[in-house]
Every structure is written in structure tokens, then in C-alpha cells.
C-alpha positions as protocol buffer text, in pm:
chain_id: "A"
residue {
  index: 1
  type: MET
  ca { x: 14858 y: 12883 z: 1166 }
}
residue {
  index: 2
  type: SER
  ca { x: 14977 y: 12758 z: 808 }
}
residue {
  index: 3
  type: ILE
  ca { x: 15354 y: 12654 z: 757 }
}
residue {
  index: 4
  type: ILE
  ca { x: 15455 y: 12722 z: 408 }
}
residue {
  index: 5
  type: MET
  ca { x: 15750 y: 12515 z: 263 }
}
residue {
  index: 6
  type: ASN
  ca { x: 15974 y: 12632 z: -17 }
}
residue {
  index: 7
  type: ILE
  ca { x: 16135 y: 12314 z: -186 }
}
residue {
  index: 8
  type: THR
  ca { x: 16369 y: 12348 z: -449 }
}
residue {
  index: 9
  type: ALA
  ca { x: 16496 y: 12094 z: -698 }
}
residue {
  index: 10
  type: GLU
  ca { x: 16810 y: 12084 z: -511 }
}
residue {
  index: 11
  type: ASN
  ca { x: 16619 y: 12021 z: -136 }
}
residue {
  index: 12
  type: TYR
  ca { x: 16378 y: 11760 z: -317 }
}
residue {
  index: 13
  type: ASN
  ca { x: 16673 y: 11544 z: -440 }
}
residue {
  index: 14
  type: PHE
  ca { x: 16818 y: 11549 z: -128 }
}
residue {
  index: 15
  type: LEU
  ca { x: 16478 y: 11468 z: 81 }
}
residue {
  index: 16
  type: THR
  ca { x: 16426 y: 11204 z: -186 }
}
residue {
  index: 17
  type: LYS
  ca { x: 16826 y: 11040 z: -134 }
}
residue {
  index: 18
  type: PHE
  ca { x: 16719 y: 11074 z: 245 }
}
residue {
  index: 19
  type: ASP
  ca { x: 16371 y: 10901 z: 224 }
}
residue {
  index: 20
  type: PHE
  ca { x: 16572 y: 10609 z: 71 }
}
residue {
  index: 21
  type: GLN
  ca { x: 16840 y: 10605 z: 297 }
}
residue {
  index: 22
  type: ILE
  ca { x: 16587 y: 10555 z: 555 }
}
residue {
  index: 23
  type: SER
  ca { x: 16416 y: 10276 z: 359 }
}
residue {
  index: 24
  type: ALA
  ca { x: 16723 y: 10094 z: 286 }
}
residue {
  index: 25
  type: SER
  ca { x: 16862 y: 10097 z: 652 }
}
residue {
  index: 26
  type: ARG
  ca { x: 16597 y: 9857 z: 800 }
}
residue {
  index: 27
  type: MET
  ca { x: 16688 y: 9674 z: 1128 }
}
residue {
  index: 28
  type: ASN
  ca { x: 16875 y: 9334 z: 1066 }
}
residue {
  index: 29
  type: LEU
  ca { x: 16687 y: 9115 z: 1208 }
}
residue {
  index: 30
  type: SER
  ca { x: 16836 y: 8816 z: 1030 }
}
residue {
  index: 31
  type: LEU
  ca { x: 17002 y: 8516 z: 1196 }
}
residue {
  index: 32
  type: SER
  ca { x: 17074 y: 8323 z: 858 }
}
residue {
  index: 33
  type: ASN
  ca { x: 17412 y: 8173 z: 905 }
}
residue {
  index: 34
  type: LYS
  ca { x: 17365 y: 8160 z: 1266 }
}
residue {
  index: 35
  type: THR
  ca { x: 17388 y: 7858 z: 1476 }
}
residue {
  index: 36
  type: ALA
  ca { x: 17182 y: 7892 z: 1840 }
}
residue {
  index: 37
  type: ILE
  ca { x: 17219 y: 7662 z: 2167 }
}
residue {
  index: 38
  type: ILE
  ca { x: 16865 y: 7675 z: 2352 }
}
residue {
  index: 39
  type: CYS
  ca { x: 16852 y: 7534 z: 2668 }
}
residue {
  index: 40
  type: GLY
  ca { x: 16525 y: 7398 z: 2824 }
}
residue {
  index: 41
  type: SER
  ca { x: 16390 y: 7383 z: 2505 }
}
residue {
  index: 42
  type: THR
  ca { x: 16137 y: 7110 z: 2476 }
}
residue {
  index: 43
  type: GLN
  ca { x: 15836 y: 7353 z: 2599 }
}
residue {
  index: 44
  type: GLY
  ca { x: 15739 y: 7614 z: 2753 }
}
residue {
  index: 45
  type: ILE
  ca { x: 15975 y: 7983 z: 2684 }
}
residue {
  index: 46
  type: GLY
  ca { x: 16235 y: 7770 z: 2570 }
}
residue {
  index: 47
  type: LEU
  ca { x: 16098 y: 7612 z: 2301 }
}
residue {
  index: 48
  type: ALA
  ca { x: 15921 y: 7951 z: 2222 }
}
residue {
  index: 49
  type: ILE
  ca { x: 16246 y: 8108 z: 2213 }
}
residue {
  index: 50
  type: ALA
  ca { x: 16397 y: 7833 z: 1977 }
}
residue {
  index: 51
  type: THR
  ca { x: 16085 y: 7877 z: 1743 }
}
residue {
  index: 52
  type: GLU
  ca { x: 16125 y: 8233 z: 1701 }
}
residue {
  index: 53
  type: LEU
  ca { x: 16493 y: 8227 z: 1625 }
}
residue {
  index: 54
  type: ALA
  ca { x: 16450 y: 7919 z: 1362 }
}
residue {
  index: 55
  type: GLN
  ca { x: 16200 y: 8206 z: 1171 }
}
residue {
  index: 56
  type: LEU
  ca { x: 16440 y: 8409 z: 1179 }
}
residue {
  index: 57
  type: GLY
  ca { x: 16703 y: 8186 z: 1022 }
}
residue {
  index: 58
  type: ALA
  ca { x: 16901 y: 8059 z: 1285 }
}
residue {
  index: 59
  type: GLY
  ca { x: 17021 y: 7688 z: 1311 }
}
residue {
  index: 60
  type: CYS
  ca { x: 16906 y: 7560 z: 1632 }
}
residue {
  index: 61
  type: ILE
  ca { x: 17037 y: 7343 z: 1892 }
}
residue {
  index: 62
  type: LEU
  ca { x: 16777 y: 7225 z: 2142 }
}
residue {
  index: 63
  type: MET
  ca { x: 16916 y: 7091 z: 2469 }
}
residue {
  index: 64
  type: ALA
  ca { x: 16742 y: 6914 z: 2755 }
}
residue {
  index: 65
  type: ARG
  ca { x: 16755 y: 6597 z: 2942 }
}
residue {
  index: 66
  type: ASN
  ca { x: 16434 y: 6426 z: 2803 }
}
residue {
  index: 67
  type: GLU
  ca { x: 16518 y: 6283 z: 2433 }
}
residue {
  index: 68
  type: GLU
  ca { x: 16208 y: 6164 z: 2327 }
}
residue {
  index: 69
  type: ALA
  ca { x: 16078 y: 6532 z: 2376 }
}
residue {
  index: 70
  type: LEU
  ca { x: 16383 y: 6675 z: 2185 }
}
residue {
  index: 71
  type: GLU
  ca { x: 16330 y: 6475 z: 1905 }
}
residue {
  index: 72
  type: THR
  ca { x: 15938 y: 6597 z: 1881 }
}
residue {
  index: 73
  type: ALA
  ca { x: 16048 y: 6971 z: 1941 }
}
residue {
  index: 74
  type: VAL
  ca { x: 16311 y: 6935 z: 1652 }
}
residue {
  index: 75
  type: LYS
  ca { x: 16089 y: 6817 z: 1417 }
}
residue {
  index: 76
  type: ALA
  ca { x: 15839 y: 7105 z: 1475 }
}
residue {
  index: 77
  type: LEU
  ca { x: 16075 y: 7379 z: 1434 }
}
residue {
  index: 78
  type: PRO
  ca { x: 16005 y: 7598 z: 1088 }
}
residue {
  index: 79
  type: VAL
  ca { x: 16305 y: 7610 z: 797 }
}
residue {
  index: 80
  type: THR
  ca { x: 16331 y: 7946 z: 672 }
}
residue {
  index: 81
  type: ALA
  ca { x: 16656 y: 7961 z: 532 }
}
residue {
  index: 82
  type: LEU
  ca { x: 16794 y: 7583 z: 469 }
}
residue {
  index: 83
  type: GLN
  ca { x: 16935 y: 7563 z: 822 }
}
residue {
  index: 84
  type: LYS
  ca { x: 16969 y: 7256 z: 999 }
}
residue {
  index: 85
  type: HIS
  ca { x: 16823 y: 7211 z: 1353 }
}
residue {
  index: 86
  type: GLY
  ca { x: 16936 y: 6926 z: 1626 }
}
residue {
  index: 87
  type: TYR
  ca { x: 16948 y: 6857 z: 1957 }
}
residue {
  index: 88
  type: LEU
  ca { x: 17193 y: 6773 z: 2254 }
}
residue {
  index: 89
  type: VAL
  ca { x: 17107 y: 6515 z: 2571 }
}
residue {
  index: 90
  type: ALA
  ca { x: 17206 y: 6668 z: 2892 }
}
residue {
  index: 91
  type: ASP
  ca { x: 17015 y: 6677 z: 3260 }
}
residue {
  index: 92
  type: PHE
  ca { x: 17116 y: 7052 z: 3428 }
}
residue {
  index: 93
  type: SER
  ca { x: 17085 y: 6917 z: 3776 }
}
residue {
  index: 94
  type: LYS
  ca { x: 17435 y: 6738 z: 3671 }
}
residue {
  index: 95
  type: PRO
  ca { x: 17687 y: 6990 z: 3566 }
}
residue {
  index: 96
  type: ASP
  ca { x: 17970 y: 6746 z: 3471 }
}
residue {
  index: 97
  type: GLU
  ca { x: 17747 y: 6554 z: 3213 }
}
residue {
  index: 98
  type: VAL
  ca { x: 17657 y: 6915 z: 3085 }
}
residue {
  index: 99
  type: LYS
  ca { x: 18062 y: 6998 z: 3051 }
}
residue {
  index: 100
  type: THR
  ca { x: 18123 y: 6662 z: 2876 }
}
residue {
  index: 101
  type: VAL
  ca { x: 17837 y: 6719 z: 2620 }
}
residue {
  index: 102
  type: ILE
  ca { x: 17891 y: 7096 z: 2543 }
}
residue {
  index: 103
  type: GLU
  ca { x: 18288 y: 7030 z: 2504 }
}
residue {
  index: 104
  type: GLU
  ca { x: 18215 y: 6733 z: 2309 }
}
residue {
  index: 105
  type: PHE
  ca { x: 17974 y: 6936 z: 2042 }
}
residue {
  index: 106
  type: MET
  ca { x: 18225 y: 7253 z: 2001 }
}
residue {
  index: 107
  type: LYS
  ca { x: 18481 y: 7029 z: 1914 }
}
residue {
  index: 108
  type: GLU
  ca { x: 18350 y: 7057 z: 1509 }
}
residue {
  index: 109
  type: ASN
  ca { x: 18095 y: 7302 z: 1577 }
}
residue {
  index: 110
  type: THR
  ca { x: 18039 y: 7703 z: 1544 }
}
residue {
  index: 111
  type: VAL
  ca { x: 17784 y: 7859 z: 1809 }
}
residue {
  index: 112
  type: HIS
  ca { x: 17703 y: 8225 z: 1775 }
}
residue {
  index: 113
  type: ILE
  ca { x: 17381 y: 8262 z: 2012 }
}
residue {
  index: 114
  type: LEU
  ca { x: 17333 y: 8101 z: 2337 }
}
residue {
  index: 115
  type: ILE
  ca { x: 17014 y: 8067 z: 2516 }
}
residue {
  index: 116
  type: ASN
  ca { x: 17055 y: 7981 z: 2921 }
}
residue {
  index: 117
  type: ASN
  ca { x: 16723 y: 7887 z: 3039 }
}
residue {
  index: 118
  type: THR
  ca { x: 16645 y: 7627 z: 3303 }
}
residue {
  index: 119
  type: GLY
  ca { x: 16338 y: 7516 z: 3515 }
}
residue {
  index: 120
  type: GLY
  ca { x: 16312 y: 7705 z: 3863 }
}
residue {
  index: 121
  type: PRO
  ca { x: 16289 y: 7536 z: 4176 }
}
residue {
  index: 122
  type: ALA
  ca { x: 16025 y: 7415 z: 4390 }
}
residue {
  index: 123
  type: GLY
  ca { x: 15840 y: 7737 z: 4584 }
}
residue {
  index: 124
  type: GLY
  ca { x: 15816 y: 7801 z: 4950 }
}
residue {
  index: 125
  type: PRO
  ca { x: 15945 y: 8050 z: 5236 }
}
residue {
  index: 126
  type: ILE
  ca { x: 16346 y: 8101 z: 5199 }
}
residue {
  index: 127
  type: ILE
  ca { x: 16345 y: 7999 z: 5581 }
}
residue {
  index: 128
  type: ASP
  ca { x: 16183 y: 7666 z: 5491 }
}
residue {
  index: 129
  type: ALA
  ca { x: 16429 y: 7576 z: 5252 }
}
residue {
  index: 130
  type: ARG
  ca { x: 16692 y: 7335 z: 5317 }
}
residue {
  index: 131
  type: GLU
  ca { x: 17055 y: 7381 z: 5282 }
}
residue {
  index: 132
  type: GLU
  ca { x: 17114 y: 7171 z: 4937 }
}
residue {
  index: 133
  type: ASP
  ca { x: 16797 y: 7307 z: 4749 }
}
residue {
  index: 134
  type: PHE
  ca { x: 17035 y: 7646 z: 4769 }
}
residue {
  index: 135
  type: ILE
  ca { x: 17330 y: 7424 z: 4645 }
}
residue {
  index: 136
  type: ASN
  ca { x: 17125 y: 7210 z: 4356 }
}
residue {
  index: 137
  type: THR
  ca { x: 16926 y: 7543 z: 4207 }
}
residue {
  index: 138
  type: PHE
  ca { x: 17279 y: 7708 z: 4215 }
}
residue {
  index: 139
  type: ASN
  ca { x: 17404 y: 7410 z: 4012 }
}
residue {
  index: 140
  type: GLN
  ca { x: 17174 y: 7360 z: 3776 }
}
residue {
  index: 141
  type: HIS
  ca { x: 17147 y: 7751 z: 3698 }
}
residue {
  index: 142
  type: LEU
  ca { x: 17500 y: 7963 z: 3753 }
}
residue {
  index: 143
  type: ILE
  ca { x: 17714 y: 7705 z: 3704 }
}
residue {
  index: 144
  type: CYS
  ca { x: 17589 y: 7521 z: 3424 }
}
residue {
  index: 145
  type: ASN
  ca { x: 17550 y: 7896 z: 3268 }
}
residue {
  index: 146
  type: HIS
  ca { x: 17903 y: 7925 z: 3319 }
}
residue {
  index: 147
  type: ILE
  ca { x: 17998 y: 7588 z: 3209 }
}
residue {
  index: 148
  type: LEU
  ca { x: 17826 y: 7718 z: 2890 }
}
residue {
  index: 149
  type: THR
  ca { x: 17930 y: 8003 z: 2816 }
}
residue {
  index: 150
  type: LYS
  ca { x: 18335 y: 7906 z: 2894 }
}
residue {
  index: 151
  type: ALA
  ca { x: 18287 y: 7623 z: 2605 }
}
residue {
  index: 152
  type: ILE
  ca { x: 18112 y: 7828 z: 2372 }
}
residue {
  index: 153
  type: VAL
  ca { x: 18296 y: 8199 z: 2400 }
}
residue {
  index: 154
  type: ALA
  ca { x: 18593 y: 8100 z: 2214 }
}
residue {
  index: 155
  type: SER
  ca { x: 18393 y: 8019 z: 1908 }
}
residue {
  index: 156
  type: MET
  ca { x: 18193 y: 8367 z: 1986 }
}
residue {
  index: 157
  type: LYS
  ca { x: 18556 y: 8540 z: 1947 }
}
residue {
  index: 158
  type: LYS
  ca { x: 18668 y: 8374 z: 1648 }
}
residue {
  index: 159
  type: GLU
  ca { x: 18341 y: 8467 z: 1481 }
}
residue {
  index: 160
  type: GLY
  ca { x: 18339 y: 8842 z: 1629 }
}
residue {
  index: 161
  type: TYR
  ca { x: 17974 y: 8763 z: 1705 }
}
residue {
  index: 162
  type: GLY
  ca { x: 17804 y: 8643 z: 2009 }
}
residue {
  index: 163
  type: ARG
  ca { x: 17484 y: 8647 z: 2199 }
}
residue {
  index: 164
  type: ILE
  ca { x: 17441 y: 8528 z: 2538 }
}
residue {
  index: 165
  type: ILE
  ca { x: 17124 y: 8549 z: 2678 }
}
residue {
  index: 166
  type: ASN
  ca { x: 16954 y: 8424 z: 3025 }
}
residue {
  index: 167
  type: VAL
  ca { x: 16615 y: 8358 z: 3089 }
}
residue {
  index: 168
  type: ILE
  ca { x: 16598 y: 8472 z: 3475 }
}
residue {
  index: 169
  type: SER
  ca { x: 16314 y: 8628 z: 3637 }
}
residue {
  index: 170
  type: THR
  ca { x: 16174 y: 8969 z: 3792 }
}
residue {
  index: 171
  type: SER
  ca { x: 16272 y: 8849 z: 4117 }
}
residue {
  index: 172
  type: VAL
  ca { x: 16631 y: 9026 z: 4019 }
}
residue {
  index: 173
  type: LYS
  ca { x: 16433 y: 9360 z: 4037 }
}
residue {
  index: 174
  type: ILE
  ca { x: 16211 y: 9258 z: 4317 }
}
residue {
  index: 175
  type: PRO
  ca { x: 16170 y: 8946 z: 4528 }
}
residue {
  index: 176
  type: LEU
  ca { x: 15868 y: 8715 z: 4482 }
}
residue {
  index: 177
  type: LYS
  ca { x: 15700 y: 8585 z: 4746 }
}
residue {
  index: 178
  type: ASN
  ca { x: 15718 y: 8235 z: 4855 }
}
residue {
  index: 179
  type: LEU
  ca { x: 16014 y: 8184 z: 4626 }
}
residue {
  index: 180
  type: GLY
  ca { x: 16285 y: 8199 z: 4841 }
}
residue {
  index: 181
  type: VAL
  ca { x: 16538 y: 7999 z: 4644 }
}
residue {
  index: 182
  type: SER
  ca { x: 16470 y: 8089 z: 4314 }
}
residue {
  index: 183
  type: ASN
  ca { x: 16501 y: 8459 z: 4411 }
}
residue {
  index: 184
  type: THR
  ca { x: 16835 y: 8419 z: 4585 }
}
residue {
  index: 185
  type: VAL
  ca { x: 16992 y: 8233 z: 4286 }
}
residue {
  index: 186
  type: ARG
  ca { x: 16830 y: 8429 z: 4010 }
}
residue {
  index: 187
  type: GLY
  ca { x: 17012 y: 8760 z: 4173 }
}
residue {
  index: 188
  type: ALA
  ca { x: 17319 y: 8572 z: 4151 }
}
residue {
  index: 189
  type: VAL
  ca { x: 17281 y: 8483 z: 3788 }
}
residue {
  index: 190
  type: ALA
  ca { x: 17201 y: 8878 z: 3718 }
}
residue {
  index: 191
  type: ALA
  ca { x: 17521 y: 8931 z: 3837 }
}
residue {
  index: 192
  type: TRP
  ca { x: 17707 y: 8675 z: 3697 }
}
residue {
  index: 193
  type: SER
  ca { x: 17560 y: 8827 z: 3369 }
}
residue {
  index: 194
  type: LYS
  ca { x: 17614 y: 9149 z: 3441 }
}
residue {
  index: 195
  type: THR
  ca { x: 18016 y: 9100 z: 3532 }
}
residue {
  index: 196
  type: MET
  ca { x: 18013 y: 8907 z: 3210 }
}
residue {
  index: 197
  type: ALA
  ca { x: 17909 y: 9137 z: 3008 }
}
residue {
  index: 198
  type: ASN
  ca { x: 18149 y: 9403 z: 3100 }
}
residue {
  index: 199
  type: GLU
  ca { x: 18416 y: 9148 z: 3036 }
}
residue {
  index: 200
  type: LEU
  ca { x: 18301 y: 8996 z: 2661 }
}
residue {
  index: 201
  type: GLY
  ca { x: 18199 y: 9334 z: 2539 }
}
residue {
  index: 202
  type: GLN
  ca { x: 18524 y: 9436 z: 2353 }
}
residue {
  index: 203
  type: PHE
  ca { x: 18475 y: 9079 z: 2141 }
}
residue {
  index: 204
  type: ASN
  ca { x: 18131 y: 9199 z: 2047 }
}
residue {
  index: 205
  type: ILE
  ca { x: 18005 y: 8943 z: 2277 }
}
residue {
  index: 206
  type: THR
  ca { x: 17678 y: 9083 z: 2419 }
}
residue {
  index: 207
  type: VAL
  ca { x: 17530 y: 8933 z: 2740 }
}
residue {
  index: 208
  type: ASN
  ca { x: 17181 y: 9003 z: 2850 }
}
residue {
  index: 209
  type: ASN
  ca { x: 16889 y: 8883 z: 3098 }
}
residue {
  index: 210
  type: VAL
  ca { x: 16522 y: 8869 z: 3018 }
}
residue {
  index: 211
  type: LEU
  ca { x: 16292 y: 8847 z: 3295 }
}
residue {
  index: 212
  type: PRO
  ca { x: 15944 y: 8680 z: 3200 }
}
residue {
  index: 213
  type: GLY
  ca { x: 15669 y: 8773 z: 3458 }
}
residue {
  index: 214
  type: ALA
  ca { x: 15402 y: 8530 z: 3507 }
}
residue {
  index: 215
  type: THR
  ca { x: 15406 y: 8319 z: 3173 }
}
residue {
  index: 216
  type: LYS
  ca { x: 15168 y: 8057 z: 3086 }
}
residue {
  index: 217
  type: THR
  ca { x: 15390 y: 7727 z: 3106 }
}
residue {
  index: 218
  type: ASN
  ca { x: 15374 y: 7430 z: 3327 }
}
residue {
  index: 219
  type: ARG
  ca { x: 15564 y: 7604 z: 3619 }
}
residue {
  index: 220
  type: LEU
  ca { x: 15301 y: 7876 z: 3653 }
}
residue {
  index: 221
  type: LYS
  ca { x: 15005 y: 7618 z: 3667 }
}
residue {
  index: 222
  type: ASN
  ca { x: 15223 y: 7402 z: 3929 }
}
residue {
  index: 223
  type: ILE
  ca { x: 15304 y: 7721 z: 4151 }
}
residue {
  index: 224
  type: ILE
  ca { x: 14900 y: 7820 z: 4133 }
}
residue {
  index: 225
  type: GLN
  ca { x: 14810 y: 7473 z: 4184 }
}
residue {
  index: 226
  type: SER
  ca { x: 15044 y: 7458 z: 4489 }
}
residue {
  index: 227
  type: ASN
  ca { x: 14970 y: 7820 z: 4665 }
}
residue {
  index: 228
  type: ALA
  ca { x: 14583 y: 7763 z: 4606 }
}
residue {
  index: 229
  type: THR
  ca { x: 14611 y: 7404 z: 4742 }
}
residue {
  index: 230
  type: LYS
  ca { x: 14831 y: 7605 z: 5060 }
}
residue {
  index: 231
  type: GLN
  ca { x: 14594 y: 7877 z: 5098 }
}
residue {
  index: 232
  type: GLN
  ca { x: 14272 y: 7676 z: 5065 }
}
residue {
  index: 233
  type: MET
  ca { x: 14163 y: 7862 z: 4757 }
}
residue {
  index: 234
  type: GLU
  ca { x: 13999 y: 7764 z: 4406 }
}
residue {
  index: 235
  type: VAL
  ca { x: 14260 y: 7797 z: 4156 }
}
residue {
  index: 236
  type: GLU
  ca { x: 14059 y: 8021 z: 3912 }
}
residue {
  index: 237
  type: LYS
  ca { x: 14036 y: 8264 z: 4231 }
}
residue {
  index: 238
  type: LEU
  ca { x: 14380 y: 8250 z: 4264 }
}
residue {
  index: 239
  type: GLU
  ca { x: 14473 y: 8303 z: 3923 }
}
residue {
  index: 240
  type: THR
  ca { x: 14203 y: 8642 z: 3886 }
}
residue {
  index: 241
  type: GLU
  ca { x: 14387 y: 8800 z: 4187 }
}
residue {
  index: 242
  type: MET
  ca { x: 14689 y: 8735 z: 4040 }
}
residue {
  index: 243
  type: GLN
  ca { x: 14616 y: 8902 z: 3676 }
}
residue {
  index: 244
  type: GLN
  ca { x: 14474 y: 9174 z: 3890 }
}
residue {
  index: 245
  type: GLU
  ca { x: 14791 y: 9237 z: 4007 }
}
residue {
  index: 246
  type: ILE
  ca { x: 14904 y: 9297 z: 3632 }
}
residue {
  index: 247
  type: PRO
  ca { x: 14863 y: 9620 z: 3448 }
}
residue {
  index: 248
  type: MET
  ca { x: 14768 y: 9441 z: 3135 }
}
residue {
  index: 249
  type: LYS
  ca { x: 14541 y: 9223 z: 3366 }
}
residue {
  index: 250
  type: ARG
  ca { x: 14665 y: 8887 z: 3189 }
}
residue {
  index: 251
  type: PHE
  ca { x: 14981 y: 8631 z: 3234 }
}
residue {
  index: 252
  type: ALA
  ca { x: 15209 y: 8648 z: 2911 }
}
residue {
  index: 253
  type: GLU
  ca { x: 15195 y: 8399 z: 2656 }
}
residue {
  index: 254
  type: PRO
  ca { x: 15557 y: 8228 z: 2597 }
}
residue {
  index: 255
  type: ASP
  ca { x: 15576 y: 8384 z: 2229 }
}
residue {
  index: 256
  type: GLU
  ca { x: 15586 y: 8678 z: 2400 }
}
residue {
  index: 257
  type: ILE
  ca { x: 15862 y: 8640 z: 2625 }
}
residue {
  index: 258
  type: ALA
  ca { x: 16056 y: 8473 z: 2263 }
}
residue {
  index: 259
  type: ALA
  ca { x: 16013 y: 8797 z: 2087 }
}
residue {
  index: 260
  type: VAL
  ca { x: 16239 y: 8960 z: 2359 }
}
residue {
  index: 261
  type: ALA
  ca { x: 16477 y: 8764 z: 2355 }
}
residue {
  index: 262
  type: ALA
  ca { x: 16501 y: 8672 z: 1975 }
}
residue {
  index: 263
  type: PHE
  ca { x: 16579 y: 9041 z: 1904 }
}
residue {
  index: 264
  type: LEU
  ca { x: 16847 y: 9080 z: 2153 }
}
residue {
  index: 265
  type: ALA
  ca { x: 16983 y: 8773 z: 1942 }
}
residue {
  index: 266
  type: THR
  ca { x: 17002 y: 8959 z: 1630 }
}
residue {
  index: 267
  type: PRO
  ca { x: 17248 y: 9230 z: 1454 }
}
residue {
  index: 268
  type: ALA
  ca { x: 17008 y: 9476 z: 1548 }
}
residue {
  index: 269
  type: ALA
  ca { x: 17064 y: 9435 z: 1897 }
}
residue {
  index: 270
  type: SER
  ca { x: 17449 y: 9471 z: 1889 }
}
residue {
  index: 271
  type: TYR
  ca { x: 17467 y: 9733 z: 2140 }
}
residue {
  index: 272
  type: VAL
  ca { x: 17242 y: 9638 z: 2383 }
}
residue {
  index: 273
  type: THR
  ca { x: 17458 y: 9440 z: 2636 }
}
residue {
  index: 274
  type: GLY
  ca { x: 17456 y: 9431 z: 3027 }
}
residue {
  index: 275
  type: VAL
  ca { x: 17079 y: 9499 z: 3086 }
}
residue {
  index: 276
  type: SER
  ca { x: 16797 y: 9327 z: 3237 }
}
residue {
  index: 277
  type: ILE
  ca { x: 16455 y: 9339 z: 3082 }
}
residue {
  index: 278
  type: PRO
  ca { x: 16147 y: 9272 z: 3224 }
}
residue {
  index: 279
  type: VAL
  ca { x: 15868 y: 9104 z: 3026 }
}
residue {
  index: 280
  type: ASP
  ca { x: 15562 y: 9121 z: 3245 }
}
residue {
  index: 281
  type: GLY
  ca { x: 15331 y: 9330 z: 3169 }
}
residue {
  index: 282
  type: GLY
  ca { x: 15392 y: 9605 z: 3366 }
}
residue {
  index: 283
  type: ARG
  ca { x: 15383 y: 9446 z: 3707 }
}
residue {
  index: 284
  type: THR
  ca { x: 15755 y: 9466 z: 3839 }
}
residue {
  index: 285
  type: GLY
  ca { x: 15725 y: 9823 z: 4093 }
}
residue {
  index: 286
  type: SER
  ca { x: 16059 y: 9922 z: 4010 }
}
residue {
  index: 287
  type: ILE
  ca { x: 16147 y: 10143 z: 3721 }
}
């Protein structure tokens, strides 16, 4: 069967104009003149996100407890739009310290993007967890997230632009084995995030969660080593078994997680809010 199209001069002009409009309406991924605070950003996923945001033009303020590592990380960030990078020193196990540091910074600065990202607690069955394990992890994650958001949100409202992105875990969809404390607190952060998204959307501030699967970081390495020891298995064998549970048959690279977080930070993601996006190679068994 053949299809014959009669294209008149008028139709041709319309199609040409339409084609030009499509070409001109590319996604806006530029973060020029935007400032981002990235927590837990001296290594792993946090550093990968900072690198991606800097590549898109954002000025990046790294936040972590190790000043020497922060200095090294900042020097390695790309400069693509004459932006300036810097760092803040704060220990997320000490919420009062985080509050003092961020409130002082916000007295003279504007922030458009906040990446909440903090290392997870030690693994183990939930029944073996101590009460203080939950309290410490809750403070390190949800309380610090809340402190940072409260300090920054006025700046976002003033600018009419805000992106709050929480790096959590796929455990908010389906709890992971032997990560009892982490599963519990990550779920609380996801609920906090959804509630915050509902309240802040009217100000053009989006709040979303990125849920990394097994990613090549020091944390994954430590978890595998610990589980291998407990199960009296070789590390390589356990790694292979874990990868076989992933449809893509491999662990993620940190920059693959960073790419999703960076997109959510851009103007192109202006109507995406209140969602939790697994980046796990298809492993999570929910729709």
C-alpha cells in the first residue's frame, strides 16, 4: 500500500515553520547562574552529582565534614560558565552544627538547588538494632534534610526557582534485606519529601527523590564485604549473585545516578515533583 501526500506551498510553509519551532524548543538543561548545595559530596554519588551540576553551569557548594577532602573535590569540579565553587564544613551527625553553618551561609547567599545526600547506617537485621541507631540515623538524614530545607527555602521562593533532591534508596519501594535501620529511616525521608512537595509546589519549588540501586561506591563495597564475612562466602561470589538479581546484570556507576539527579535540577524538570525515581537497572520489583 502506498501513501500519496499532496503538499501545497501553504502546507510546506506550515511544515517548515513547525519544524523550526520543534528545533528551537529544545529542553532547557542549563544551570548557569544557579547555585547548588550538595551534601556528602567528597566521593561517590554526591561527588558525581556535583560534577554533573557543574558541567551544566551551576556553582557548586560542597558540604561534608572532611575539609581536606572538600578542598580536593572542589578543585576537581569543572568550570563551564565562569561559575564559582566552594565548600561548607559540617558533620551531619551533629544537626546543631549543620544548622549553624547553613544559616550563616544563607545570610549573604542565594541557593536554587539542594541535594540531600548522606551516607547510610551500618547494615543488619532490624531486630538487632539499638534504639540509638534509629535516633542517630534519623537525625543524620531527616532532621538534617529539614534543617537545610528550612534555611534555604526562603531564597528559593524569592528566586521563583527551587529544586530539592533527596538521594535515598530503593528500599522506600521494597525493604532491602539486612538494612533494617536504613529501610526505616529512608521511608520516613520519602514521606517527608512528598509532604514537602505538596506544600512547596505553588512556589515553583520541586521536591523529588532519587533511589539508587546497588552502585559502585565505598558503601556498597563495605556492605558486600560484611555480608560475605557473615555468610562465609567469597566476595566475588556474592557480587556475582547480587548482579544476577539485576536485569542489567551489573552494578550502577555513580555518574548514572548523578545524571537523573541533574536532570531533576534543571528547568526542563519544572513539572516533576513529589516522585521517587528508582535508578537501579530494573531490580526493584514494583511498578
